[in-house]
C-alpha positions in Angstrom: 29.7 -19.6 -15.0 27.9 -17.3 -12.6 26.5 -15.2 -15.3 25.0 -18.6 -17.1 23.4 -19.4 -14.0 21.8 -16.1 -13.2 20.5 -16.1 -16.9 19.2 -19.3 -16.2 17.6 -18.5 -13.3 15.9 -15.3 -14.4 14.6 -16.9 -17.5 12.9 -19.4 -15.0 11.4 -17.0 -13.3 10.1 -15.5 -16.3 8.3 -18.6 -17.1 7.2 -19.3 -13.4 5.8 -15.5 -13.5 3.5 -16.2 -16.3 2.4 -19.7 -14.5 1.7 -18.0 -11.9 -0.6 -15.5 -13.8 -2.4 -18.2 -15.5 -3.0 -20.1 -12.5 -3.6 -17.5 -9.6 -4.5 -14.2 -11.6 -1.6 -12.3 -9.7 0.3 -10.6 -12.6 3.7 -9.6 -12.1 5.0 -8.7 -15.0 5.0 -5.1 -14.5 7.2 -5.2 -11.2 10.4 -4.0 -11.2 13.1 -7.1 -11.9 16.0 -6.6 -9.7 13.5 -6.9 -7.0 11.2 -9.7 -8.1 14.9 -11.7 -8.9 16.1 -10.6 -5.1 13.1 -11.4 -3.3 12.1 -14.9 -5.0 15.8 -15.6 -4.2 15.5 -15.1 -0.7 11.9 -17.0 -0.6 14.1 -20.0 -2.1 16.6 -19.8 0.7 13.8 -19.3 3.4 12.1 -22.7 2.3 15.7 -24.4 1.6 13.9 -25.4 -2.0 17.2 -25.8 -4.5 15.6 -24.6 -7.6 12.8 -22.4 -9.6 11.6 -25.9 -10.2 10.9 -26.9 -6.6 9.2 -24.0 -5.8 6.8 -24.5 -8.7 5.9 -27.8 -8.0 5.2 -26.6 -4.3 3.3 -23.1 -5.2 0.7 -25.3 -7.6 0.4 -28.0 -5.3 -0.1 -26.3 -2.1 -2.3 -23.1 -1.6 -1.5 -22.2 1.9 2.6 -22.4 0.7 1.2 -20.1 -2.3 -0.4 -17.5 0.2 3.2 -17.6 2.3 4.8 -17.0 -1.5 2.8 -13.7 -1.8 3.1 -12.6 1.3 7.1 -12.4 1.3 7.6 -11.4 -2.3 5.0 -8.7 -2.1 6.0 -6.0 -0.7 4.8 -5.2 3.2 7.6 -2.9 4.3 5.4 0.1 6.1 5.1 2.9 9.4 2.7 4.5 11.1 2.8 8.2 9.7 5.7 7.0 8.4 7.1 10.7 6.5 5.6 12.8 9.5 5.7 15.7 6.8 3.3 14.1 4.6 0.6 13.5 7.1 1.0 16.9 8.4 -0.3 18.2 5.0 -3.1 16.0 4.8 -3.9 17.6 8.0 -3.3 21.5 6.9 -4.2 21.0 3.1 -6.2 17.9 2.4 -8.7 17.3 5.3 -10.3 21.4 5.4 -11.1 21.0 1.8 -12.3 17.9 2.2 -14.8 18.6 5.0 -16.3 21.0 2.9 -18.4 17.1 1.4 -21.4 16.0 3.1 -19.5 12.0 2.9 -15.9 11.6 2.1 -14.7 8.3 0.6 -10.8 7.7 0.7 -8.8 5.0 -1.3 -5.7 3.4 0.7 -4.4 1.4 -1.9 -1.9 -1.3 -1.2 -2.5 -0.8 2.5 0.3 -4.0 3.6 -0.8 -4.8 7.7 -2.5 -1.4 8.3 0.3 1.0 10.3 -0.5 3.6 7.4 -4.7 3.1 7.2 -4.7 3.6 11.1 -2.6 6.8 10.8 -5.0 8.1 8.3 -7.7 6.7 10.6 -6.0 9.0 13.7 -6.0 12.7 11.4 -9.3 12.1 10.6 -10.7 11.3 14.1 -9.0 14.2 15.1 -10.8 17.0 12.7 -14.2 15.5 12.8 -14.1 13.8 9.7 -14.0 10.3 10.6 -17.6 9.7 11.5 -18.4 10.8 7.6 -15.7 8.9 6.0 -15.5 5.6 4.2 -12.6 4.3 3.5 -11.6 1.4 0.7 -8.8 -0.7 1.9 -6.9 -2.2 -0.6 -4.1 -4.7 -1.3 -2.9 -7.5 -3.4 -2.5 -9.9 -0.2 -5.1 -11.2 1.2 -3.2 -12.3 4.4 -2.2 -8.5 5.2 -5.6 -7.7 5.0 -6.8 -9.8 7.7 -3.4 -8.4 9.8 -4.9 -4.7 9.1 -8.3 -5.5 10.2 -6.7 -6.6 13.4 -5.1 -3.4 14.2 -2.2 -4.9 16.0 1.5 -4.1 16.1 4.5 -4.6 18.0 4.9 -2.4 21.0 8.2 -2.2 20.2 7.7 0.6 17.4 5.6 3.1 19.5 8.3 5.0 21.2 9.1 6.1 17.2 5.2 5.9 15.9 4.3 8.0 19.0 7.2 10.5 17.9 6.3 10.1 14.5 2.4 11.0 15.1 3.6 14.3 17.1 5.2 15.6 14.4 2.5 14.5 12.3 0.1 17.4 14.2 -0.7 15.2 16.7 -3.3 16.1 19.0 -4.0 13.7 21.7 -2.2 11.6 24.0 -1.4 8.7 21.1 -1.2 5.9 23.9 -4.7 6.9 23.7 -5.8 4.9 20.6 -4.4 1.8 21.7 -4.2 -1.3 24.3 -1.0 -2.7 25.7 -0.7 -6.6 25.9 2.1 -8.6 26.2 4.3 -6.4 23.6 1.9 -5.6 21.5 -0.8 -3.0 21.0 -4.4 -3.2 19.0 -5.8 -0.2 18.4 -9.2 0.9 19.0 -11.6 -1.1 16.5 -13.7 2.4 16.7 -10.9 3.7 13.9 -11.8 1.2 11.6 -15.3 0.6 11.4 -16.1 2.5 8.6 -13.1 0.9 6.5 -13.8 -1.6 3.8 -10.9 -4.4 3.7 -10.9 -5.6 -0.1 -8.5 -7.8 -2.2 -7.5 -5.7 -5.1 -4.6 -6.1 -7.5 -3.3 -2.8 -8.8 -1.4 -4.9 -11.9 -4.7 -6.2 -13.1 -8.0 -5.0 -11.4 -9.8 -2.1 -12.3 -11.5 0.7 -10.9 -14.1 0.2 -8.8 -15.6 2.9 -6.9 -15.1 7.4 -6.8 -13.2 8.3 -4.6 -12.4 11.9 -2.9 -8.6 11.2 -1.7 -6.3 8.3 -3.1 -3.7 7.2 -0.8 -0.8 5.0 -2.6 2.6 5.5 -1.1 5.9 3.8 -1.8 3.9 0.9 -3.7 5.0 2.6 -7.4 8.4 2.5 -6.6 8.6 -1.8 -6.9 6.9 -1.0 -10.3 8.7 -0.5 -14.1 7.4 2.4 -16.2 4.6 0.8 -17.8 2.8 -0.5 -15.1 3.2 3.0 -12.9 1.4 4.7 -15.8 -1.3 1.8 -15.9 -2.1 2.6 -12.3 -1.9 6.4 -12.2 -4.3 6.4 -15.1 -6.5 3.9 -12.9 -6.2 5.9 -10.3 -7.4 9.1 -12.5 -10.2 7.3 -13.9 -11.4 6.5 -9.9 -10.9 10.5 -8.3 -13.6 12.7 -8.3 -13.1 16.2 -10.1 -10.6 18.3 -8.0 -9.7 15.0 -5.7 -6.4 14.8 -4.4 -3.6 11.8 -4.5 -1.1 11.0 -2.5 2.3 9.4 -3.1 5.5 8.2 -2.0 8.5 10.5 -1.4 10.4 8.6 -4.2 7.0 8.9 -6.9 5.8 11.6 -9.2 3.2 12.4 -11.7 6.0 13.6 -14.0 6.3 12.4 -17.0 3.6 10.5 -16.8 0.4 10.3 -18.9 -1.9 11.7 -16.5 0.3 14.8 -15.4 -1.5 17.5 -16.9 -4.4 16.2 -15.4 -2.9 17.7 -11.8 -1.5 20.6 -10.2 1.0 20.3 -7.0 -0.5 20.5 -3.9 2.7 20.0 -1.7 5.2 19.2 -4.5 7.8 17.9 -1.7 5.0 15.7 0.1 4.1 14.4 -3.3 0.2 15.4 -2.9 -1.5 16.1 -6.2 -5.3 17.8 -6.4 -6.9 16.7 -10.3 -7.6 19.8 -11.9 -10.7 18.3 -14.6 
């Protein structure tokens, strides 16, 4: 009986995904199914909805409800200086070479609520590159883009973020980058003065610029193999010759259609350089 229910639920979700694509233009067809089913089940419980049909009715009659759905179903797990060795490697192996360019363009793809973005901006500031760098911070979810732009995070995370900052080679007092207020901290707007916040759907949208560095970490793991390859080809089209690509710990170019175009700068930290 449970198996029949699960099968029906999955069929209804698949139909809903197609309708969302038609109605709103968001394409979840390439997302890993286990993750999508789990998140939609959780959302149904949170909203006390008894069925996918009830969810469908709310999604297509209330745009604010849809935005809330999008925030819950898309992946927004992030931390400052997550995997500190990645940022240390950027500081030591990538930024010195990027510094040879008169102007630097970086794409932070799937930037979520901005913790990674501010980590990157701090690195650039400390290496004297922030003033001549333009960062494009994109995400499918416009609500988290607004949060990223504000640069306000919970103060309860600052002890962990401070440790990660120094593990990533931090050169200053971490607290000098933010001000505290009633359980939250606000990072200096100076760090994002050259940032363009831009809604972009990796599943459907195309290349929009050329970049010297693209960072997309812990996003591809939620996509199926076909969509992963589609996104990697998008990044390949968007990187200049000898540009850099940074992925998450569990992500790789191995077996992808673009693997022959890259060499590993830091294999353990998934940093690659385009060879053509």
